[in-house]
N, C-alpha and C positions, 0 to 999 in steps of 0.2 A: 635887114637881118643882122648878121654878125660881122659885117665888113668883109666877108670872104665869099667868093663864088663857090659853087659846089666842087669839091675835090681840091680846092686850092691849098688848104692847110696853112694859110698865112697867119699873120698876127690876129689876135682876138679883137673884139670890138674896141674902138678907140674910147678911152676913158677920159672925160674932160678933167683938166687939172683941178677944177673946183669940186670934183666929186668927193664926197665923204666916204668913210669906211663902209657904211650901209649901202651906198650906191655902188661902190666898187664890188661889194659882195653880190649884189643883185645882178650886176653885169656878168660876173663870173658864173653865176648859176644859170643865167640865160644862155651864155655861150656854151656851157656844158650841155644844156638841153638841146640846143641847136645841133651841136656835134653829135649827140646820141641819135637824134632823128636822122641826120645825114648818114650815119653809119647803118642804121636800120634800113633806110631806103637803098643804099648801095648793096647791102646784103640781099635784099629782095631782088634787085636787078641782077645780081650775080646768079641767083638760083634760076632766073628766067632765061639765062643764056643756054644755047644749045651746047652739046658736047664739043662741036667744032669751035664755037665761040670761046668756050673755056680753054680749049687747046691753044687757041690763038694767044691767050693770056698766059699760057704755060701752066694751066691748072687742070686737074682732073675733077670728075664729079664728086668724088669723096672729099677732096680738099674744099670744094665750094660748099658742100653740105656742112663740113666741120666749121667753116667760117660763118655760115648763115645760122648755125645753132648757137652762136655766142650771143649773150644778152647785149642790147644796144649800148649799154653803158661801158662795156668792155671793148677797148680798142683792139 
């Protein structure tokens, strides 16, 4: 995938030194797509939590709803 585990937020995919500008651009686009999909998945999981689970994270239902309403491309 992108060289990161779910929720790691580490460095993006390693770019080979021989990669040209087009390849680097494609890698950046791929990484952005993977990040957006991970955010969408995390937001769905957040909405699936019970009120008690949200409270354990220090969140209320309205905060979880507000976060889940964001488009996947918005951090």
